[in-house]
N, C-alpha and C positions, 0 to 999 in steps of 0.2 A: 503494498501500498503507499501511493506514493501521498507528499505532505502538496494540495494543490490550492496556492495563494491565492486565485479567482473565487473559489467558492468562498473561504475567510474573507472575501471583499464584500459577499453578497450580502451571507449572515451580517455581516454590521449596518449595510444599507439597511434590510429587514428593519433589523432590531430599533433605529434610530426612527424610521417610517411609524414603528405600533408603538413605541413609546409618543411621539407628536398626537398620532391619535385618539391612545390616552387620555395626553395633557388636554386634549379636544373636548372630549365624551365630559371629563370633569369639571372646566373650565363652560362648559355647557350648565352643567346641572347646580353647581353652586350659582348660576344668575338664575336661570328655571326655579329651582326650590329655595337652596338656602336664603339667599337675595330677601327676595320676598316675606320668608316666616321671621325673619329680621330686622322687618318695615315694621309691622305687626303690630310681634313682640316690643317693639321700642313706642309705639304707638299706647300701644296698655297699657304696659309701664307706666306713661304719663297719666293717662287717665287715671291707674290706682295712684300716684303722686296730686293728681287734683284731686280727687275725691277728700284723699285724706285730709289735703290743710284743709280740703272747704268744712269737714264734719270736725276737723278740729280747733276753727275756730267760731264755729255754729257751738259747740259744746262748751267752749270755752265763755261767749257770748248770755247761753241757757244756767250754767252754775250763777255767774254774778247776775245776773237778774235773781234767781233763785238767792242772792246771799242779800241783796238791798234789801230782796220781798220780806224777809225775814229779818231786819232791822228797824229802826224807829222810821218813823215819816223827818223825809229831810236830807237819809243818809242820801250819800253823790259817792260815787263811785266811776270811775277814767279809766277804761284801759286799751291797750296797744292792741292789733293783731295784725294779721296779713290777710289780703281779702287774695286769691286768684282772679287770673283776671279774665277766665271764661264762668266767674264762678256771681250769682245775684246771691245775695242773702235780705232775704226779707221776711216781715212780719203784716201781718195781719188790725187795725185799731180793735180797739177790747175787744182782746184773744187771746188766749193762754202762752200759743204755738209761735214760733220763731222757724222758719226754711231755709232750704236752700232749694236755687237749682245750676246742675251744671253739666255747660255743655262738653258732649264727648267725641272724643273722633273717632272711636271706631262704631259705625252704627248699630251694629248687634249686641251690642251691650247695652244691658237694659239693667237699673237697680233700683226702681222703680218701687215704692211699697206700696203703691196706690194701682200701680201698670192703668194709669189712664197721661203717663209724659211718652212722647216720640221717642222712639228708639235710641235717638241719637242726646235722648236729657236723663241726666238725674235726678228724682226730685225727695228731697227727704226733710220732715217735719221732727220739730221734736217739743216736746210740753212743759210747760214750764209751772211754777208753782204761782206766778201773779198775774194778774190784768193787767197786759201789755198796752200802753200807748204808744205809737209809732208813726205818729204823723209829722215827724219829721226826721223820720228812720228812712236810708235808703243807701243801699252799699250796690249803684248799679254805676255805671255810664262813665264819671273821670275816677271817682275814687277804686274803680277794679283790677286789679294787678298793684296793689301799693300797699304800705304800710296805712291804717289808719286808725284813729281815736273816737272808740265809742263811750259818750258818758249815759251815767244810766241811774238814775233819779226813785227815791221813790214821793211819790206827791204826798200832799196833805187828801186828798180823796182816795187813798189806799193802790192807787196805777203804778207801777213800773212805767216812767216815762224811757226812751230809747233817740238817741240823738248823734249823730253821725260830726264830731268837730275839727 
């Protein structure tokens, strides 16, 4: 058996072509399967972060409303908190509830307690121990995505007033 150099060169070329074909297949797989998964995971993580920040703000407001309500008339408490840009925190006058509405990036994610919000929004409400007067309270528009000061006051009527300062 004689050693043939032409056969060896032909096999090296075949290995190189097979390697390049395998590399192309891997790149196609990465761009069609892995990259979209990473993008949707990133959006889901942003939604979870947004919900967590907004829920924390709502819980903090509710606990301070309960604190002021349990205190004497004229008690004032000012809190500073961050409200994310895609969140709206609101309340209804003469109600005991405060709520938030968050617009999400992933349309199929629905966390509404009442199942009445659109698929791209999350709505949550928290009951407090007080009747709330929130005629001067709005965390929409220019206050979104910023650190805001909220003044909570127990009025002589027994209501708790919320106001953005």
